[in-house]
Structure formats: C-alpha cells, structure tokens
C-alpha positions as CSV (number, residue, x, y, z in Angstrom):
1,M,19.1,3.0,22.9
2,G,16.8,0.4,24.3
3,K,18.1,-1.9,26.8
4,T,21.9,-2.6,26.3
5,T,21.2,-6.4,26.8
6,G,17.9,-6.5,25.5
7,F,18.6,-8.5,22.2
8,L,20.3,-10.9,24.2
9,E,17.6,-11.3,26.9
10,F,14.3,-11.2,24.9
11,E,13.4,-13.4,21.4
12,R,11.2,-11.8,18.7
13,K,7.3,-12.0,19.4
14,V,4.7,-10.8,17.1
15,E,1.1,-10.3,17.8
16,G,-1.1,-13.4,17.3
17,Y,-4.1,-14.4,15.1
18,E,-7.4,-15.6,15.6
19,P,-7.8,-19.4,14.5
20,V,-8.4,-19.8,10.8
21,E,-11.9,-21.1,11.5
22,Q,-13.0,-18.4,13.4
23,R,-11.5,-15.4,11.2
24,V,-12.6,-16.7,8.0
25,K,-16.4,-16.1,9.0
26,N,-16.2,-12.4,8.9
27,Y,-14.2,-9.3,7.3
28,K,-12.9,-8.2,10.4
29,E,-9.2,-7.5,11.3
30,F,-8.3,-11.0,13.5
31,T,-4.8,-10.0,15.1
32,T,-4.4,-10.4,18.7
33,P,-2.3,-7.4,20.3
34,L,0.4,-8.3,22.6
35,K,0.6,-6.9,26.2
36,E,2.3,-3.7,27.3
37,N,5.2,-5.6,28.9
38,D,5.6,-7.7,25.7
39,L,5.6,-4.5,23.9
40,K,8.4,-3.2,26.2
41,N,10.3,-5.9,25.9
42,Q,10.2,-6.0,22.1
43,G,11.4,-2.0,22.2
44,A,14.3,-3.1,24.5
45,R,15.4,-5.5,21.5
46,C,16.7,-2.7,19.6
47,M,20.1,-2.2,19.8
48,D,22.7,0.5,20.2
49,C,24.1,-0.3,16.9
50,G,25.8,3.0,16.4
51,I,24.6,3.4,12.5
52,P,21.0,2.4,12.4
53,F,20.6,0.6,9.0
54,C,16.8,0.8,9.4
55,H,16.5,4.4,8.4
56,S,18.0,3.5,5.1
57,G,14.9,0.8,4.6
58,C,12.3,3.3,5.6
59,P,11.5,5.6,2.8
60,L,9.9,8.0,5.2
61,G,13.1,8.7,7.6
62,N,11.1,7.2,10.6
63,L,13.2,8.0,13.7
64,I,13.1,4.1,14.8
65,P,15.3,3.6,17.1
66,D,13.8,6.7,19.2
67,F,10.5,5.4,19.3
68,N,11.5,1.9,20.2
69,D,13.6,3.5,23.2
70,A,10.3,5.5,24.3
71,V,8.5,2.3,24.1
72,Y,10.8,0.3,26.4
73,R,10.7,2.9,28.9
74,G,6.7,3.5,28.6
75,K,6.9,6.8,27.5
76,W,4.2,6.4,25.0
77,E,3.2,9.7,24.7
78,K,6.7,10.7,23.4
79,A,7.0,7.9,21.2
80,A,3.8,8.6,19.5
81,A,5.1,12.6,18.9
82,I,8.3,10.6,17.6
83,L,6.3,8.7,15.1
84,H,4.0,11.4,14.1
85,S,6.9,13.6,13.2
86,T,7.9,11.8,10.1
87,N,4.7,9.5,9.2
88,N,1.4,10.9,8.5
89,F,-0.6,7.9,8.9
90,P,1.5,5.3,11.0
91,E,-2.0,3.3,11.5
92,F,-1.8,2.5,7.9
93,T,1.7,1.5,7.6
94,G,1.7,-0.3,11.1
95,R,-1.0,-2.6,9.5
96,L,0.0,-2.6,5.7
97,C,3.8,-1.9,5.1
98,P,6.0,-4.7,4.3
99,A,8.6,-3.3,6.8
100,P,11.7,-2.7,4.6
101,C,13.1,-1.3,7.9
102,E,12.9,-4.9,9.3
103,E,14.6,-6.3,6.8
104,A,17.5,-3.3,7.2
105,C,17.8,-3.9,10.9
106,V,21.2,-4.6,12.0
107,L,19.9,-7.3,14.3
108,G,18.2,-9.1,11.4
109,I,22.4,-9.8,10.2
110,N,22.1,-13.1,12.2
111,E,19.0,-13.1,14.4
112,D,15.3,-12.1,14.2
113,P,15.1,-8.4,13.7
114,V,13.3,-6.0,15.8
115,T,9.3,-5.8,15.3
116,I,9.3,-2.3,14.2
117,E,6.2,-2.7,12.7
118,N,3.9,-4.0,15.1
119,I,5.7,-1.6,17.7
120,E,4.8,1.5,15.3
121,K,0.8,-0.1,15.3
122,N,0.6,-0.3,18.7
123,I,2.2,3.2,19.6
124,V,-0.4,5.0,17.2
125,E,-3.3,2.6,18.5
126,T,-2.3,3.9,22.0
127,A,-2.1,7.1,20.9
128,F,-5.9,7.5,19.5
129,K,-7.0,5.3,22.7
130,K,-5.1,8.1,25.1
131,G,-6.7,11.0,22.7
132,W,-3.2,12.2,21.7
133,V,-4.5,12.4,18.3
134,V,-6.2,15.6,17.5
135,A,-6.6,18.2,15.0
136,Q,-3.8,20.6,15.1
137,P,-5.2,23.8,12.3
138,P,-2.7,26.2,11.1
139,A,-2.7,29.4,13.2
140,E,-2.5,31.2,10.2
141,R,-3.8,30.9,6.7
142,T,-1.7,32.1,3.3
143,G,-4.6,32.8,1.2
144,K,-3.1,30.1,-1.4
145,K,-5.3,27.4,-2.8
146,V,-4.2,24.0,-3.9
147,A,-6.1,21.2,-5.4
148,V,-4.9,17.3,-4.7
149,V,-6.0,15.1,-7.2
150,G,-6.7,11.5,-5.3
151,S,-7.0,10.7,-1.7
152,G,-4.8,7.9,-1.2
153,P,-1.9,7.7,1.1
154,S,-0.2,10.1,-0.8
155,G,-2.8,12.4,-1.8
156,L,-3.4,12.5,2.0
157,A,0.0,13.2,2.9
158,A,0.4,15.9,0.6
159,A,-2.8,17.5,1.6
160,Q,-2.1,17.2,5.6
161,Q,1.3,18.8,5.1
162,L,0.0,21.5,2.8
163,N,-2.7,22.4,5.1
164,R,-0.1,22.6,7.9
165,A,1.9,25.3,5.9
166,G,-1.5,27.3,6.0
167,H,-2.9,26.8,2.4
168,L,-6.0,25.9,1.6
169,V,-6.3,22.6,0.5
170,T,-9.0,20.5,-1.1
171,V,-8.6,16.7,-2.2
172,F,-10.8,15.5,-5.2
173,E,-11.7,11.9,-5.4
174,R,-13.8,10.2,-7.9
175,D,-15.2,7.1,-5.6
176,E,-18.0,8.0,-3.3
177,K,-15.3,8.2,-0.3
178,P,-12.2,9.2,0.5
179,G,-9.1,6.5,0.8
180,G,-8.1,5.5,-2.5
181,L,-6.8,1.7,-2.3
182,L,-6.6,1.9,1.1
183,R,-10.7,2.0,1.2
184,Y,-11.4,0.2,-2.1
185,G,-8.7,-2.5,-3.0
186,I,-7.3,-3.1,0.6
187,P,-9.6,-5.7,2.1
188,D,-11.1,-5.3,5.6
189,F,-9.8,-8.1,7.5
190,K,-6.5,-6.1,6.6
191,M,-7.7,-2.8,7.9
192,E,-11.1,-1.9,8.9
193,K,-12.4,0.9,7.1
194,H,-12.9,2.9,10.5
195,I,-9.3,3.3,10.6
196,I,-9.6,5.3,7.8
197,D,-12.5,7.3,8.6
198,R,-11.3,8.3,12.3
199,R,-8.1,9.9,10.4
200,L,-10.2,11.9,7.9
201,E,-12.4,13.5,10.8
202,V,-9.0,14.6,12.2
203,L,-7.9,16.0,8.5
204,K,-11.3,17.6,8.1
205,E,-11.0,19.5,11.5
206,E,-7.7,20.8,10.6
207,G,-9.6,22.2,7.4
208,I,-8.9,20.1,4.7
209,E,-12.2,20.0,2.2
210,F,-13.0,16.7,0.4
211,K,-15.0,16.6,-2.6
212,C,-15.6,13.0,-3.7
213,G,-17.7,11.6,-6.7
214,A,-15.5,14.4,-8.5
215,H,-14.0,12.7,-11.3
216,V,-11.0,15.3,-12.2
217,G,-10.9,15.1,-16.1
218,V,-14.4,13.8,-16.5
219,D,-16.5,15.8,-14.0
220,I,-14.0,18.4,-13.6
221,K,-12.1,19.7,-16.2
222,A,-8.4,20.5,-16.3
223,D,-9.3,24.5,-17.1
224,E,-11.2,24.6,-13.9
225,L,-8.6,23.5,-11.8
226,K,-5.9,25.9,-13.3
227,N,-8.3,28.7,-12.8
228,D,-9.6,27.9,-9.3
229,F,-6.1,26.8,-7.7
230,D,-2.5,28.2,-7.2
231,A,-1.1,24.8,-7.5
232,I,-2.3,21.0,-8.5
233,V,-0.8,18.0,-7.2
234,L,-1.9,14.5,-8.9
235,C,-1.7,11.9,-6.6
236,G,-3.8,9.2,-8.3
237,G,-2.9,5.4,-8.0
238,A,-1.7,3.1,-10.6
239,T,-5.1,1.9,-12.2
240,V,-4.2,0.6,-15.5
241,R,-4.2,-3.4,-14.7
242,R,-2.0,-5.8,-16.7
243,N,-3.9,-8.1,-18.8
244,L,-3.2,-11.7,-19.8
245,P,-3.7,-11.8,-23.6
246,I,-4.7,-15.5,-24.1
247,E,-7.5,-17.1,-25.6
248,G,-10.8,-17.3,-23.5
249,A,-9.7,-14.2,-21.6
250,D,-13.2,-12.5,-22.5
251,L,-14.8,-15.4,-21.0
252,N,-17.4,-14.6,-18.0
253,G,-15.6,-15.5,-14.8
254,V,-12.3,-14.1,-16.0
255,V,-12.2,-11.1,-13.4
256,Q,-9.3,-8.2,-12.6
257,A,-8.5,-8.6,-8.9
258,M,-9.2,-4.9,-8.6
259,D,-12.7,-5.3,-10.0
260,F,-13.1,-8.0,-7.5
261,L,-11.8,-6.7,-4.7
262,P,-13.2,-3.2,-4.4
263,Q,-16.6,-4.6,-4.9
264,N,-16.3,-6.5,-2.1
265,N,-15.4,-3.4,-0.2
266,R,-18.2,-1.8,-0.7
267,R,-20.2,-5.1,0.1
268,V,-18.9,-5.1,3.6
269,D,-19.8,-1.2,3.7
270,G,-23.3,-2.1,3.2
271,V,-23.8,-1.5,-0.4
272,K,-26.6,-4.0,-1.5
273,K,-26.6,-4.4,-5.7
274,F,-24.1,-4.5,-8.2
275,D,-24.6,-4.0,-11.8
276,K,-22.6,-7.4,-12.1
277,E,-22.0,-9.4,-8.7
278,I,-18.5,-11.1,-8.4
279,L,-18.8,-13.9,-6.1
280,A,-16.4,-16.9,-5.3
281,T,-19.1,-18.6,-3.6
282,G,-19.1,-22.2,-4.5
283,K,-16.7,-22.1,-7.0
284,D,-13.3,-23.4,-7.8
285,V,-11.0,-20.3,-8.0
286,V,-7.5,-19.6,-9.3
287,V,-5.9,-16.5,-8.5
288,I,-3.2,-15.7,-11.1
289,G,-0.4,-13.4,-9.6
290,G,1.6,-14.2,-6.5
291,G,1.8,-10.7,-5.0
292,D,-0.2,-8.7,-1.9
293,T,-3.0,-8.5,-4.6
294,G,-3.4,-12.0,-5.1
295,S,-2.9,-12.7,-1.4
296,D,-6.0,-10.2,-0.7
297,C,-7.9,-12.3,-3.6
298,I,-7.2,-15.9,-1.9
299,G,-8.6,-14.4,1.8
300,T,-11.3,-12.8,0.1
301,S,-12.5,-15.6,-1.8
302,I,-12.3,-18.1,1.1
303,R,-14.4,-15.8,3.0
304,H,-17.0,-16.0,0.1
305,G,-16.9,-19.7,0.6
306,A,-15.0,-20.8,-2.3
307,I,-15.0,-24.6,-3.0
308,S,-10.9,-24.3,-3.5
309,V,-8.6,-21.4,-4.0
310,S,-5.5,-22.2,-6.3
311,N,-2.7,-19.5,-6.8
312,F,-0.6,-19.2,-9.4
313,E,2.9,-17.7,-9.9
314,I,5.1,-17.7,-13.1
315,M,8.4,-17.1,-11.2
316,P,10.0,-19.8,-9.6
317,M,9.4,-20.5,-5.8
318,S,11.8,-18.2,-3.8
319,T,13.8,-19.6,-0.5
320,T,12.9,-18.4,2.7
321,S,16.3,-17.3,3.7
322,R,17.7,-14.2,2.0
323,P,19.2,-14.9,-1.4
324,K,23.0,-14.5,-1.5
325,D,22.8,-11.9,-4.4
326,Q,20.5,-9.7,-2.1
327,P,22.7,-9.1,1.1
328,W,21.8,-7.5,3.9
329,P,20.8,-4.6,4.2
330,F,19.0,-4.8,0.9
331,W,15.2,-5.6,0.7
332,P,15.2,-9.7,-0.2
333,M,13.4,-11.9,-2.5
334,R,12.4,-14.1,-0.3
335,L,9.3,-16.3,-0.1
336,R,6.8,-15.0,2.0
337,T,3.6,-16.7,3.2
338,S,0.4,-14.4,4.2
339,T,-2.1,-14.8,6.5
340,S,-4.5,-15.6,3.6
341,H,-1.9,-18.0,1.9
342,K,-2.4,-20.1,5.3
343,E,-6.2,-20.0,5.3
344,G,-6.4,-22.8,2.7
345,A,-4.8,-21.9,-0.7
346,D,-2.7,-24.3,-2.6
347,R,0.2,-22.2,-4.1
348,F,1.7,-23.3,-7.6
349,F,5.4,-21.9,-8.9
350,S,6.7,-21.6,-12.3
351,I,3.5,-22.1,-14.0
352,S,2.2,-20.3,-17.2
353,T,-1.9,-20.1,-17.8
354,K,-2.2,-21.0,-21.4
355,K,-5.9,-20.8,-22.3
356,F,-9.2,-20.2,-20.5
357,I,-11.8,-22.8,-21.5
358,G,-15.6,-21.7,-21.5
359,D,-18.9,-23.5,-22.0
360,K,-21.2,-23.0,-24.6
361,N,-22.8,-20.0,-22.8
362,G,-19.4,-18.2,-22.5
363,N,-19.0,-18.7,-18.9
364,L,-15.6,-19.7,-17.6
365,K,-15.3,-23.7,-17.0
366,G,-11.6,-24.2,-17.0
367,L,-8.1,-23.4,-18.0
368,I,-4.9,-24.8,-19.2
369,T,-1.4,-24.4,-17.6
370,A,2.0,-25.8,-18.5
371,E,5.2,-25.7,-16.5
372,V,8.1,-23.0,-17.2
373,E,11.6,-22.9,-16.5
374,W,13.6,-19.2,-16.4
375,I,16.9,-19.6,-18.6
376,K,19.4,-17.2,-17.5
377,E,22.5,-16.2,-19.4
378,P,25.2,-13.8,-18.0
379,G,24.8,-10.5,-19.1
380,K,21.2,-11.0,-20.4
381,R,17.8,-10.9,-19.1
382,P,16.3,-14.5,-18.2
383,T,14.1,-15.8,-20.8
384,L,11.0,-18.0,-20.1
385,K,10.7,-21.3,-21.7
386,E,7.9,-23.9,-21.5
387,V,8.8,-27.2,-20.1
388,E,7.1,-29.7,-22.9
389,G,4.6,-32.4,-21.8
390,T,3.7,-30.5,-18.8
391,E,0.4,-29.2,-20.0
392,K,-2.4,-29.9,-17.3
393,E,-6.3,-28.8,-17.5
394,W,-8.0,-26.9,-14.1
395,K,-11.3,-27.0,-12.9
396,C,-12.0,-23.1,-12.7
397,E,-15.3,-21.0,-12.5
398,L,-13.6,-18.0,-11.3
399,A,-10.1,-16.9,-12.6
400,L,-8.6,-13.6,-10.8
401,L,-6.1,-11.8,-12.3
402,A,-3.6,-10.3,-10.0
403,M,-0.7,-9.3,-11.8
404,G,-0.1,-5.7,-11.0
405,F,-0.7,-2.4,-12.9
406,T,1.1,-0.9,-15.9
407,G,0.4,2.8,-15.2
408,S,-2.2,5.2,-14.2
409,E,-5.1,6.8,-15.8
410,M,-4.2,9.8,-17.8
411,T,-7.3,11.7,-18.9
412,I,-6.6,14.7,-16.7
413,A,-2.9,14.5,-17.7
414,E,-3.6,14.9,-21.5
415,Q,-5.9,17.8,-20.5
416,L,-2.9,19.5,-19.1
417,G,-0.6,18.8,-21.5
418,L,1.5,16.6,-19.2
419,E,4.8,14.8,-20.4
420,A,4.7,10.9,-19.4
421,D,7.9,8.7,-19.0
422,A,7.9,5.3,-21.0
423,R,5.8,3.8,-18.3
424,T,2.8,5.6,-18.8
425,N,3.7,7.8,-15.3
426,I,3.5,11.4,-15.4
427,K,7.0,12.9,-15.7
428,A,8.6,14.4,-12.9
429,T,11.5,14.1,-11.0
430,E,12.3,13.6,-7.3
431,D,14.3,16.8,-7.4
432,N,11.2,18.7,-7.3
433,Y,8.0,17.0,-8.1
434,K,7.2,19.6,-11.0
435,T,5.8,18.6,-14.5
436,N,6.3,20.4,-17.5
437,V,3.3,22.3,-16.6
438,P,4.1,25.3,-14.0
439,G,2.2,24.8,-11.1
440,V,1.1,21.1,-11.8
441,F,2.7,18.5,-9.5
442,A,2.8,15.0,-9.6
443,A,3.4,12.4,-6.6
444,G,2.8,8.7,-5.7
445,D,1.8,5.8,-8.0
446,Q,0.9,8.2,-10.5
447,R,4.8,9.4,-10.9
448,R,6.7,6.6,-9.8
449,G,4.2,3.5,-11.0
450,Q,2.9,0.8,-8.4
451,S,4.7,0.8,-5.1
452,L,4.3,0.7,-1.1
453,I,2.2,2.6,1.0
454,V,5.3,4.0,2.7
455,W,6.5,5.5,-0.4
456,A,3.5,6.8,-1.4
457,I,3.4,8.6,2.0
458,S,6.9,9.6,1.6
459,E,6.2,11.2,-1.8
460,G,3.4,13.1,-0.9
461,R,5.3,14.7,2.0
462,Q,8.1,15.8,-0.2
463,A,5.8,17.1,-3.2
464,A,4.1,19.1,-0.6
465,H,7.5,20.5,0.5
466,H,8.0,21.8,-3.2
467,I,4.8,23.2,-3.5
468,D,5.3,25.4,-0.7
469,S,8.5,26.7,-1.8
470,Y,6.7,27.1,-5.6
471,L,4.2,29.1,-3.6
472,M,6.0,30.8,-1.0
473,G,9.6,30.9,-2.3
474,S,10.7,28.8,0.5
475,S,9.5,26.1,2.7
476,N,9.9,24.9,6.5
477,L,7.9,21.9,5.4
478,P,10.5,18.5,5.9
479,L,11.7,16.8,2.6
480,K,12.7,13.5,4.8
481,G,12.7,12.9,8.8
482,P,11.2,15.3,11.1
483,G,12.3,18.4,9.7
484,D,11.2,22.0,11.4
485,L,8.0,23.2,12.5
486,P,6.1,24.5,9.4
487,R,5.4,28.1,8.8
488,V,2.2,29.3,10.4
C-alpha cells in the first residue's frame, strides 16, 4: 500500500497559502495547490500498516489507504471512484473537515501523519477538472416520494442516496439557495460557493428537486408533508445559538456569530442591502469563543477592516502536542491555530466576559473581563473560579458571540408530535434513525447535535439506508463504507 519505504523517504508536505497581506483583500480561497509529483509522494507515505486506524477516525469509513495508493501510482480516476464510493461530497470535507482520520493515522504515532485531507481534496478537484463527476440518475423509479427537510451536508447526502435507490426526492430549504451552513455560515475564503453550485447541478441532473424559500413548519405545515410524501427525513442544522446572559447583552454591537457570518456570505454573493448592516470596519472587535466559528469571525472581521481583533476563550490554552489523557488514535484536544488566527488576531485564554458596557445611545463601547481557573477534583466535573483582582476593561464596538449551539428549531417537530431528547434534539437512534412517528426520520445536527460536516454526511447516508428499507422492505444502500450497488 503506497511505497514500502515512502514514509521514510518523504516528509509531510501540505499546500501553501497566499501571503496574508494579499489574501485579506478579498473573500476568495487562498491555498496554492501542490504539484502532482508532490501529491504522489504524499500518497506514497501511506504505510502498509496492517490495520488502517485512519478508518476508525473517519465517520464515513473512507477507504483511505486505497485512494492514497491510487494517487501514488498516478491512477487518479480510480482514486476518484474509490473516494466517491463512501463520500458523496469530498470537495466539502477536503476543505472543511478537521481530519480526525489524520489524528488516527498510524504514522502519526511518532511522525507527521499522511496528508489525507489534502489528498482527498486534490482527488475530487482532479475528477471535476477531468469531467469524471457526472450525473448518474437511477435506471428505474420506485414511485415512492421522500421529503428531505434541510439542504446542508446531511440533507444533501440523504437526498442523493435515496435518489440513487430510485425514489422521488424533494429537498426543502428555508433559505434562498441550497447548502445550509455550507453556504450561509462557512466563509467564502474557506470555500467559495461555486463549489456547492457545481455539485448541486449534478444532483439536479440526477432528478432531485429543490424547493428553496420554503420554511417547513411555517410556510409548509407538517400535515402537507405527511399527505404528499411516503417518508420524511429531518436534516435541519443546530441553529439555536448559545447566549451570554450578562449585563449589557442587549446592547447594539453585541451580535451572534451566526447573524454576522451569513450576512457576509450574502454580501459576497451580491446582496446590497440589509435591514441592519453588521460590519467590523473601523471597530475594535472581540470574538467570544475559540472554536471554528470564532475563527471564521476573526477572518471575516479582518477582511472588513477591523482596527483590532481579540479572541476570548474561557478554557485554558491547550498544548500543541497530544495530551497524555487523550492517547492515539483518539481525537486530541490540542491547540489549533487556523489561518484566520495568523492574519492578525490576539488570542486570550482562561478569560471570562463579565459585563458589556454601553454609551448613552445604547451602543457597545467596551466590556469587562476577569481571568478564570478551572478547579479539578477526582471524580467530579471541573468547576470554574474567578481569579481575584484580574478584572480588566477592554475597548470594543463589536462583540461576536461564537459559543456554539444548544439545539435545533423544533417547529416542524412539534407539529409532527416528535419526541425530543434532553438536549432538545429530535429523538432517534443510530439503529434506524426513526422518530416516534412512523415514516418520519431524523439525521445530522437535528438528531445528534452540533457536529462536523463529515458526521453530517455519514448520518445522511445511513438514514437513507433505513428509509429505503422502510419503503421497500430491504435496501442495498450502504450503512458505512462502499457497500453494494443501489437497487435500480
């Protein structure tokens, strides 16, 4: 698998980036691809490790050593076929996935792991360039109709799989264009939206119908869906934002990240006017939350022309190495520095925001923080304690709350009479993705809570298998991995 001595001969090499001073002038992707020979060498680093633990890190069950080997041997079309057999949208994961497969790579035990994600991206980009990605509509139709609610990665994956099984699939999306958070949330500099559009064209050619501007539960009631479709799968995102309930949280200038980011996506897409413009231009910006959404706010604020950008994280700063209590091949909570962090943000850890300060007109002008420490006791959850005498006032005209989500919108779930779990997610298990209402299924963030794109695609694929079984009595759609060819 790969070159027997490849991991000894070649060092890890990843694609480069345009200089900061150039890339922050626009919202385009700014990576510089590797040359083909360099990519072959990276595929050659894949070891003949016996047990490919990268599989355990990938929720999709991607056949990683197989496509690495194909790249090493220059068999790009074969690599594309292998990759697409388990992953409907590698152009999304190849750009946006945090690559848990690489953290589980055997080579990563004591060396730099194989560049799996970058190889994946280059495989699919080559496939599109060469014209290998083409619509594959089913040869026959079952006559069964399925409604997919939500057009994020989970909904799109479920839709494509169900369409491959021959069902008539309609995808409902409340926003003006399909894509979910891929389109309205992920900054364009991480993934330009023509990447979504070219894949949507393939899905439409395969026979999937998209209805946008259709808010299920509001514009379209639950009874309509139940009457018109043989099965329903709810694939909405986790959209209920976590608030910061402190004094001044209602000031003008305290903004949720998921109001700020989608507006900028629309601005880049050509929308000229908004009811309320949210811009970081000429402001001291504080981003509260140290995850990917916070990083996205940083990069966007810098491109707006913010005076300064500070990033607050309530957790202590992690180490860059793997923590001892998170051994290989498990996902480690190590310090991760994004390209946006490197564009000019100041990061602060173990810090808690206590109060927002406003001027006489109700506009945010500053905030007060305190340093915190986490007290750990055996057998108990860590507790948060403020460090006395560490209060500090910061100048700030825009505070962006990027603290995650607490659940999904439940309007349609309530209309359908669906049960929810303790975290306000729709109650359905991985055994069959069924809710308590016959014919209604749930997948993705709306079932499991806020998660990764790779998990969303995996859930959509697996839910499709169970929906097909529900409709037809059995299914050839795969649960995980390449599986068999779909029934046509």
